LOLOZA-401284 format. One line per 5 residues: number of its first residue (from 1); their letters; for each residue x, y negated, z negated of C-alpha. Coordinates in steps of 0.001 Angstrom, whole numbers, plus 500000, padded with zeros to 6 digits. Layout:
% residues N
NUM	a	X:Y:Z; ...
***
This chain:
% residues 275
1	mpstl	959208:031275:515207; 957276:029728:518175; 953719:028670:517799; 950913:030675:518817; 949350:029386:522157
6	speal	945881:030360:522880; 944892:029880:526756; 942812:026615:526012; 945947:025015:524073; 947989:025446:527558
11	spiga	948784:022956:529900; 947744:023641:533535; 951582:024379:534300; 951734:026558:531195; 948790:028816:532128
16	farah	950191:028970:535611; 953422:030170:534188; 951606:032717:531562; 949485:034075:534587; 952153:034651:537354
21	dpdrf	955339:035455:534899; 954242:036986:531763; 957946:037918:530877; 959525:034669:531130; 956293:032979:529815
26	lcalf	956803:035027:526549; 960699:034308:526505; 959913:030558:526997; 957793:030156:523979; 960956:030544:522073
31	apaer	962399:027158:523590; 962253:024185:521710; 958767:022719:521816; 959820:019512:523605; 961649:021703:526600
36	realf	958738:024117:526778; 957006:022396:529398; 959778:021952:531532; 960573:025406:531367; 956938:026507:532205
41	tliaf	957468:024156:535170; 960610:026142:536428; 959035:029546:535831; 956354:028320:538410; 958764:026846:540760
46	nhela	960568:030321:540745; 957392:032011:541324; 956508:030013:544248; 960001:030559:545613; 959463:034391:545301
51	rarea	956393:034504:546719; 957423:032492:549906; 958204:035687:551764; 955503:037907:549946; 952915:034998:551129
56	artpm	954144:034688:554718; 953404:036924:558036; 956810:036502:559333; 960211:035639:558122; 960272:032384:559907
61	ialir	957101:031063:558093; 958895:032129:554627; 962176:030027:555539; 959891:026892:556408; 958045:027494:553047
66	lqwwr	961347:027532:551261; 962508:024494:552969; 959098:022748:551995; 960466:023372:548350; 963857:022206:549230
71	davee	962346:018934:550350; 960320:018477:547440; 963184:018858:545223; 965064:016525:546955; 962810:013709:547269
76	aatgk	962069:013984:543405; 966013:013419:543082; 965795:010337:545455; 962802:008669:543899; 960274:009535:546185
81	pprrh	956443:010073:545162; 955486:013634:544391; 953726:015885:546721; 950351:016755:546355; 950573:020447:544843
86	eiagp	949881:022155:541462; 953533:022802:540807; 955240:020019:543081; 953790:017399:540558; 955224:018788:537390
91	lhdai	958490:019637:539048; 958830:016053:540313; 958334:014792:536689; 960682:017025:535172; 963383:016329:537814
96	tagll	962669:012581:537287; 963065:012869:533564; 966485:014807:534016; 965093:017851:532476; 965599:019980:535747
101	dpdsl	969211:019832:537657; 968142:019474:541399; 971149:021192:542691; 970380:024209:540616; 966864:024192:542125
106	qamad	968183:023967:545442; 970327:026928:544877; 967506:028795:543978; 965749:028107:547039; 968779:029069:548980
111	areae	969044:032377:547175; 965643:033385:548417; 966761:033305:552042; 967988:036725:551704; 964658:037888:551373
116	aeeeg	963480:036623:554765; 966205:038470:556508; 964716:041074:558661; 967750:043472:558692; 967458:043612:554751
121	iptdg	970285:043442:552304; 973359:045169:553648; 975716:046036:551224; 975893:046441:547479; 977934:043118:547113
126	afgay	975518:041077:548849; 972895:042674:546476; 974873:041577:543740; 975574:038053:545102; 971601:037932:545723
131	lrasa	970647:038569:542254; 973144:036091:540604; 972073:033508:543004; 968163:033939:542349; 967090:035471:539246
136	ggfav	970848:034533:537593; 970297:030911:539430; 966801:030569:537248; 968742:031944:534229; 971662:028884:534776
141	aagrl	968741:026583:535377; 966870:027526:532309; 970226:027403:530314; 971114:023596:531491; 967510:022871:530404
146	lgaeg	968103:024102:527050; 971831:022740:526398; 973782:025447:527392; 977150:024703:529238; 980633:025996:530483
151	palaa	981040:030079:529673; 977600:030298:528246; 976152:029425:531652; 978406:032341:533331; 977106:034728:530780
156	lqeag	973254:033562:531562; 973743:033804:535291; 975142:037685:534534; 972254:038189:532262; 969880:036778:534743
161	atygl	971217:038895:537272; 970455:041836:535279; 967116:040954:534563; 966499:040573:538388; 968112:043693:539071
166	agvlr	965431:045515:536751; 962735:043483:538527; 963822:044582:542055; 964094:048236:540977; 960914:048341:539151
171	staal	959126:046999:542224; 960004:049164:544768; 956640:050763:545161; 954732:047479:545175; 957296:046101:547666
176	aaqnr	957130:049034:549801; 953291:048168:550019; 954206:045031:551279; 956239:046748:553775; 959540:045285:552172
181	cllpa	962707:046918:550480; 965126:044790:548711; 967296:047757:547908; 970932:047549:549507; 971350:049536:552847
186	eslaa	974787:050486:551574; 973061:052452:548587; 970337:053846:550467; 972948:055140:553265; 975092:056900:550679
191	aglta	971833:058741:549574; 970768:059544:553077; 968079:056958:553280; 966836:053590:555166; 964715:050778:554206
196	eavia	962139:052319:556520; 961985:055598:554671; 961739:053766:551624; 958928:051871:552794; 957182:054911:554107
201	dpgsa	957581:056850:550768; 958800:054738:547761; 959233:058268:545713; 962086:059215:548172; 964430:055886:546610
206	vpvva	963955:057299:542770; 967781:058645:542746; 968914:055472:544353; 966975:053355:541565; 968566:055337:538873
211	tlagr	971896:055079:540026; 971616:051350:540330; 969777:051060:537244; 972843:053132:535368; 975475:050348:536720
216	gldqv	973115:047768:535476; 973153:049302:532188; 977039:049597:532375; 976887:045697:533071; 974594:044968:530095
221	ralhp	976970:046559:527587; 979483:044150:528696; 977542:041230:528015; 977684:039116:524902; 976594:035627:525688
226	rlprt	977227:033035:523080; 974603:030216:523112; 973678:027339:521513; 970434:028374:519470; 968312:025987:521305
231	aiaaa	969000:027962:524521; 967888:031715:523299; 965034:031761:525542; 966803:031453:528773; 968870:035022:527721
236	lplvl	965920:036959:526137; 964766:038410:529589; 967774:040510:529267; 966136:042052:526282; 963273:043359:528536
241	arrdl	965867:044180:531305; 967913:046602:529086; 964483:048265:528317; 963380:048685:531872; 967009:049780:533152
246	rrlar	966777:052517:530545; 963856:053758:531841; 964567:053578:535473; 967965:055472:534722; 966032:058281:533493
251	geavp	963982:058409:536571; 961035:056884:534758; 958500:054257:536181; 958034:050842:534191; 954498:050286:533175
256	ptrgl	953087:047530:535164; 951909:045832:531860; 953876:045032:528907; 953586:047168:525917; 953695:046349:522429
261	adrla	956992:047731:522081; 958598:045326:524627; 956531:042241:523399; 958025:043207:519838; 961403:043603:520975
266	vtlag	961461:040110:522605; 959939:038541:519565; 962699:040082:517418; 965313:038845:519468; 963817:035392:519789
271	ltrrv	963696:035288:515933; 967113:036632:515233; 968475:034455:518080; 970216:037895:519184; 969847:039652:522515
***
């Protein structure tokens, strides 16, 4: 069982991960203690990539932000000094220590370019590829950090993509408030909708969200990742994805804050090493 971590006991990177990605932070507590700081760093890096478009006034600025992070990763991999940034410093340390794989980190940054496309994500296939590369790429990087390899990494990528799907679906209204829509145009068109219509009225997308959530649940049922005991933390977001997709498939909203039942579900899965 992971040790209880009070805010005072957390490192700055751990506190950052807890504040900005509480789901993955909770899952990270089930990682071996000697890998936990690097996993917190990966969570923080992923958050910075995710907010590249959110924090940018234009898609071009988002692409520049993503390139800044690619350069930071490359500089660490080639032995250059770390950049002066609260996340870039720990990221540099984790890369130079051989804990985080630079290629995996670069792939995560590449995946986020889809969020900067002004025309959005065109097809269901492109949407799936985006999820496997972004949230799925995070799960692969976390798995490598925790000792997973081969088929286990492929299973983790699918599990991570499923968590990413649930994240996009439950954030439809929040994204609309930022004048954004990540739902695939193909699924929207099948329901007589456009991205602009969803941004104007997020409630109109409930049937599309329910359909995509149902497909996600079908994929979850086929997932049975076999992982080394040390790598369970990389798969635990799947527990939350499953719970979220069930709600969304019923047309229900996911509460903005995790309740006790969600946290207990993750804890039980982490303790039993079964997702």
